[in-house]
N, C-alpha and C positions, 0 to 999 in steps of 0.2 A: 662312367661318371665317377669321379673321385670324390670321396667324402673327406673333408678336412675339418678339423675343429678350429674354431675361431677364438682367439684369446680375448678376454675382456680387457678393455682399455684401462689404463691406470686412472684416467680422469673419472671414469664411471665408478671405480672402486673408492676413490677419494671422496666423491660426491655422496655416495651411500654412507660412508663412514662419518662424514661431517653431519649428515642428516640425523643419524643415530645419536651422535654426540650432542647435537643441539636438543633433541628430544629429551635425552637423559638430563641435561642441564636445566631445561625448563621444568621438568618434574621435580628435580631437587630444589629449585628456587621456590616453586609453589609449596612444597612441603615445609620448607623453612619459614616462609611467610605466614603460613597458616598455624604453625606451632610456636612462633615467637610471641612472647608476652611483653607488654610494655607497661611500665608504671612510672609514676613520678609524684611530685608534690607541688603545691601552690600555696603561697602565703595569702591569708585572708585578712580583711580589714581589722578584725578584732585581735590580731596577733597570733592566732593559731595557724597550724599548717594542715592543709587538706591533703589526704593521701588519695591518689587516683590510680586505680588498677585497670589497665586496658588503654586502648588508643584514645588520645585526647589532644586538644590544643587549648592554650591558656593565654589570656591577655590581662595585664594589670595596668589599668589606667586609674591612678588614685582618685578617689577613695574606693573604687569598685574593682573587683576581680571577677572576670568571666571565664568560665571553663566550658568548652564545647566537647561533649562526649556522647557517643551512642545516639546521635541525632537530636540531642537535647542541649539547651543552653542553661547552665547553672550560673546565676548571678549572685554575688555576695557583696552587698552594700554595707555601710557601717551599721545599719539597723535592721536589714531584712535579707532573708534568703529567698530567692525566686527561682523557679524552674519554668523555662519557656515563657518568661514574662509574668507568670502568676506567683504572687507571694505565697510561700508555704509555711514559713515560721520566722520569728524574729531572730536576729543574730545578736544575742546579748551575752551576758556573763555566764549563763547556764550552758552555753555551747562550748564544750571542751574538746570535742573530737568530730571531725568531718571526714567521711570516706565516700568516694564515688567508684562504683564497680561498673565498668562499661565493656561492651563489645562493639562491633561495627554497627549494630542495629538497635541496641537498647542500652539503657544505663539506669542504675539505681543509686539513690542518695541515702546515706546513713548518717544520722546526727546523733552523737553520744551512743552509738551502737544500735539505735532504733531506726527502722526503715521509715522514710518520709514518703507518703503517698501523694500523688498529684492528681488533681481533677482536670479533665480535658473537656 
């Protein structure tokens, strides 16, 4: 009985190489997606600009600006700031700075540097 070694086909080698390359690409994409930060701004009805740190979407249908971030909806009308439909404070001349810090699961609102708490 003769023993001979069988050479692996080129197709098998290429398939294994593509599988390893695909796995490495997927891991790199996941790493970049998790470490990338997003930020932007939105114009509010009283003329100031809100700074948003983290993922968000924004719509501006005058006279109202809506910002969706961290599973919450922040609504800025000419007279009121609301979070998820509940008014949290007036939007008047005393409001000089608005910041929203968000992640994919939560968000916090800061007005003039002070955290605004919401009741659920």
